[in-house]
C-alpha positions in Angstrom: -28.0 -20.7 25.9 -29.7 -23.3 23.6 -33.5 -23.2 23.4 -35.4 -26.1 24.9 -38.3 -27.8 23.1 -40.8 -25.7 25.1 -38.9 -22.5 24.2 -38.7 -23.5 20.5 -42.5 -24.0 20.5 -43.0 -20.6 22.2 -40.8 -18.9 19.6 -42.7 -20.6 16.8 -46.0 -19.4 18.3 -44.5 -15.8 18.5 -43.4 -16.0 14.9 -39.7 -15.5 15.7 -38.9 -19.1 14.4 -40.7 -20.4 11.3 -40.4 -24.0 10.2 -42.5 -25.1 7.1 -43.6 -27.8 7.1 -43.7 -28.2 10.9 -44.2 -31.6 12.4 -44.4 -31.8 16.2 -42.9 -35.3 16.1 -39.7 -33.8 14.8 -39.2 -31.6 17.8 -36.4 -33.0 20.1 -35.5 -32.0 23.6 -33.5 -29.0 22.3 -33.5 -29.3 18.5 -35.7 -29.8 15.5 -35.1 -32.6 13.0 -34.9 -31.5 9.3 -35.2 -33.7 6.3 -33.4 -34.1 2.9 -35.3 -32.5 0.1 -35.6 -34.2 -3.3 -33.0 -32.0 -5.1 -29.3 -32.6 -5.2 -26.6 -30.9 -7.3 -22.9 -31.5 -8.3 -20.4 -29.1 -9.7 -19.9 -29.5 -13.4 -16.1 -29.2 -13.2 -14.0 -31.4 -11.0 -11.6 -28.6 -10.3 -13.2 -25.5 -8.7 -11.9 -21.9 -8.6 -12.8 -19.6 -5.7 -12.6 -16.6 -7.9 -14.9 -17.9 -10.6 -18.6 -18.9 -10.7 -18.5 -22.6 -10.6 -21.7 -23.9 -12.0 -23.7 -26.9 -10.8 -26.1 -29.5 -12.3 -29.3 -30.2 -10.5 -31.0 -33.6 -10.4 -33.7 -35.2 -8.3 -33.2 -38.2 -6.0 -35.2 -41.0 -7.5 -37.8 -43.0 -5.5 -35.4 -45.9 -5.1 -32.8 -43.5 -3.6 -29.4 -42.3 -4.8 -26.0 -43.7 -3.9 -23.5 -41.1 -2.7 -19.9 -41.8 -3.7 -16.8 -40.9 -1.7 -14.6 -38.0 -2.9 -17.5 -36.2 -4.4 -19.2 -33.1 -3.0 -23.0 -33.1 -3.3 -25.1 -30.1 -2.6 -28.4 -31.0 -1.1 -31.2 -29.0 0.4 -33.5 -29.3 3.4 -37.1 -30.1 2.8 -38.0 -27.5 5.5 -38.0 -23.8 4.8 -37.0 -21.9 8.0 -36.9 -18.3 9.3 -35.1 -17.2 12.4 -35.7 -13.6 13.5 -34.4 -13.6 17.0 -31.9 -16.5 17.5 -28.8 -18.0 15.8 -29.7 -21.3 14.1 -27.1 -24.0 13.9 -27.6 -27.0 11.6 -25.9 -30.2 12.8 -26.0 -33.7 11.4 -28.0 -36.3 13.2 -25.9 -39.1 14.9 -27.7 -41.7 12.7 -26.6 -39.8 9.6 -23.0 -39.6 10.9 -23.0 -43.3 11.7 -23.7 -43.9 8.0 -20.5 -41.9 7.2 -22.5 -38.9 5.9 -21.4 -35.4 6.6 -24.0 -32.7 5.9 -21.9 -29.6 6.0 -18.2 -28.9 5.5 -18.2 -25.5 7.4 -21.5 -23.8 7.0 -23.5 -25.1 10.0 -24.3 -21.6 11.4 -27.0 -19.4 10.1 -27.5 -15.7 10.8 -30.3 -14.0 12.6 -32.7 -13.1 9.8 -31.9 -16.1 7.6 -35.1 -17.1 5.8 -34.7 -20.0 3.4 -34.1 -23.7 3.0 -30.6 -24.8 4.0 -28.1 -25.9 1.4 -26.2 -28.9 2.6 -22.6 -29.7 1.7 -22.9 -33.5 1.6 -20.0 -36.0 1.5 -19.8 -39.7 2.3 -16.9 -41.8 3.6 -18.1 -44.9 1.7 -21.0 -45.5 -0.8 -24.3 -45.0 0.9 -27.9 -44.9 -0.5 -29.9 -41.8 0.6 -33.6 -41.0 0.1 -35.6 -37.8 -0.3 -37.5 -37.1 2.9 -35.0 -39.0 5.2 -34.0 -37.2 8.4 -30.7 -35.5 7.7 -29.9 -33.0 10.4 -31.2 -31.0 13.4 -31.5 -27.3 14.0 -30.4 -25.9 17.3 -31.3 -22.4 18.3 -29.0 -20.2 20.4 -30.0 -17.0 22.2 -28.3 -13.8 21.0 -27.2 -11.2 23.5 -27.4 -7.6 22.4 -29.3 -5.9 19.7 -29.0 -6.8 16.0 -28.0 -3.9 13.8 -28.7 -5.7 10.4 -30.6 -8.9 10.0 -29.4 -11.2 7.3 -32.6 -10.9 5.2 -32.1 -7.1 5.1 -28.5 -7.0 4.1 -28.0 -5.7 0.6 -24.9 -7.9 0.0 -26.3 -11.1 1.4 -25.4 -13.8 -1.2 -28.0 -16.4 -0.2 -31.2 -14.5 0.3 -33.1 -15.7 -2.8 -35.8 -18.2 -1.7 -35.2 -21.6 -3.2 -36.1 -25.3 -3.0 -32.9 -26.3 -4.7 -29.3 -26.4 -3.5 -27.3 -23.2 -4.2 -23.7 -23.2 -5.4 -20.9 -21.3 -3.7 -21.0 -17.5 -4.2 -17.4 -17.0 -3.1 -16.7 -15.4 -6.5 -18.9 -12.4 -5.5 -16.4 -11.5 -2.8 -13.5 -9.0 -3.4 -10.1 -10.6 -2.8 
């Protein structure tokens, strides 16, 4: 089951969903619109290695915007910090974003119960497109979880993306044993 607007508000009031900053105008029928933060990043190397720590270079989106180029992976971040203590959050692109040829995540659209952070976006574009800090970029949808949670994400000792940040975070695949 997906939470409706009224249930999202009820969970915010109960403290099981946190969205900062929260703007009532961003609440949809069954989702909450999130916005692009001012920080982007790109990998320093063109060829990436899953077993190595691939480093990134951060930069800010200028006031006049930034043009995304095809065939480049940009890491972005949501303006909003979120916490989800009882539901599974999913981040999807807005249709208006998709109609500009922008994808906001390659595979990482699902969060875990207990995820408390901004969302790193895996942004790509099908053609050059100018983006702006603060523009609507995606929407959060909350799903009900059936059953008890044994370990919340924010209490897992091996959680790779637990450090609170306002900047995009590179892949931590290299921390896995394989």
